[in-house]
C-alpha positions, 0 to 999 in steps of 0.5 A: 500500500504507498502512503498516501492509501496509508494515510488515508486508510487511517486518516492520519492527523486527522479529527474529521466530524460529520458537521453539519453544514462544517464539513469541508468537500471539494477540496484541492491543492493546486499549482501557485504562484511557487514550487514553495507555493500550494493553494488550498480551496476547499467549501462547506456548506454554512460559513465558517472559518478558514484554516489548513493545518499541515504535516512534516514527519506528522509534526505540524509545521503551519507555524514555520508557513505564511498563511494568506489569503484568507478566503470565505465567500459565499457562492451559489449556495455555499461557502468557498474557502481559499487558502494560500501556505507559501514557506515550504521545503522544497523536496518534501512529502506534506500532509493537509487538513481543512478544516475551521479548527473545530470540524476537520476535512480527512488528511490529505498529501503532497509534494513538493519539487525539490528543483532537480532535473527530474520528475514525472506526472499526469496529463487526464483529459475531459472527464465532462460526465453529469453522472456519478457513473461517468464520473466513476469511469474518470477516476478509475483511469486517474487511478490507474494511472497512479498504479502506473506511474506512482511518482508523479508529483502533479495531475494535469486535468487538460479541462472539461471537469463537469458537462453543465459547469454547476453544483450538482455536477461538482459534487459529483466530481468531487464524491468520485475524485475526493482522496485522487485528487487530495493525495497530489497536487493539481494543473486544473485547465479552463474549458469550455465546458467549465465556461461559467461566469466565474465557475472555473476560478471558484473552484480552484484556489489559482495565481491570478495575478498574470491572468488576462481575466477570470470570468470565463477561465483564467492563464497560468504558469509556474516553473518545476523542475528544470521546465516553465509550464503556462496553462493557456485560456482558451475560452478567451474571446471564443478561442484565444485574445491578442491579448492572451497571445501576448501574455503567453509570449512574453511568459515563455520568453521569460524563463531560459528552464530548458523544457517549456511546455504549454497545455490548454483545451481547445487542441489546434490538431484534432479528427474529433467532431470540435476540429472542424469549428472556425475556435479550434481551427483559429489556434492552430494559426495565432497560438502556434506561431505564438509556440513557433517562435518562443521554442516550445517543445509540447503543448497538451489539449484535450476539447475532442475526445482522442488520443491523437500525437503529432510529430514534430510541426514549425509553422504547420510543418514537419521539422526536425524544430518546433513543437509536438502537439498532443490531445490527451484523449479522453478519460472519461466515458464520452468519446468521440467518432473520428472525422476521416473526412478532415485528415487531407483538410484541417490535418493533413495525415502526414504529420500524426505521428500516432492515433486513438480513438476511443470510441467502439464501432468507429475504429478505435485504431489507426495503424497508419493506413486503414480507418477501420482497425479495431484493438477490443483493448483501445476502447477505454479511458486514456491517459498520459505519463510523462517524464523528464529527466535532464535533456531528455522527456518522455510520454507515454499514453495508456488505455484503461480498457473499458473489457476487464482480464479473466481475472476481472482486473483491471489492462492496461495498454501502452498505446503511445511513447514519445521522446525529446531530447534535447541538450540543457544550459542553451535557453536565455529569457529575453522578456524580464518587465512586468506581464500582467494586462490591465482591462484597459490593455485588455479592452484595448485588444477586444477588436483587434482580436475581433477583427482577426478572428474574422479576417481568419473565418472568412478567408482560411476556414470558410472556404474549407468547411464550404468544399468538406460539407457535402461530406459532412452531410453525407456522414450526418445522414448514414452514421447520425454524427457531425 
């Protein structure tokens, strides 16, 4: 049994009580500001105090830390608590509990970055459910991910935590994921289904100091090991605003870290149902240009509920330098059909390095020539395990099959492996200014963004869409999908 599961089974450091209205729920610990800081968020049904207790080797060390931003705010009929804890030592394993000083949660755990050039993390995408049964599918996928990579130091979710972003669904998400998300640090990404009036920002305690805006999502960045990581909000003005593109450019140019990673929700490369719309396609023109300019190594996204990895691309062409784009697959039960007629239109087939369609009945595996190959073990929830060690980054993608083995056990299949290598110590920071975006600066970019989007729609996207429309209608009539 792992340390995390042992702590949860024993309730170490916990004085959890079943006190009506004051019991913490929806608990999460997120990256915040720097590697020595964590952002705690939780909810209660009544207005209570906001306290965090942090333990190291069984000793309460809260008094040696800095706790700030203590907030208890009513939100949608419940009370949101946020507290930011800084001053944590690197390379530590900590336990914690949250509460009001009288009623406490069960103990959770997290680790801090030890500052070397070696770390591991897990990525999952699109739990997006409305029922407990479907949320449990996603939770089981994450359990399989931790079983595969128990050394993972944080978990990235590439958006769409729920389907409608309401109290009922966030409660069901919490019910399914509670023990898992309280045993790690979260790196959450805003999805389009999370784009509901401040819901995302109020579910997690993130560093919003540089966020372009927080109404429909959050953008933020942080360092981990020898990597710099940026999280982009692809709900910003339907896709991505000029203001956020400038933020990303400055952010990526502000680091000398060896690896540059970007997480976002909508993907510029896919063969799923959403790639046909201009918001996702606009990323292929706008965001990828920033990645090219700033030397981004890896972009991971969600949205289209399948697994796809591109070859290394620069200026949207295969190159020996540039960026690898990974559509991380869905961890959940909602899986999309392939739209093979989009290949060669929105995505050249030669650009695809790996592809797995997780839904049965629509060709759930691509072997490079046949869109309708089938492997039963590829029908299930997807997760990605990423390891960084010096100048080597390795990504391995897996499927937890819906179908159990003969003994009723999990079937976990490695569907893709990629390794990137580089010489370390070559990046230098070229931006050193203030990267915050004021309300005035954001407003000043509204019209230029609208003009850029409009121009793209009429001159780039619409001709391709109209050319493919007959095929789309044919598939709609024959298969019932669009």
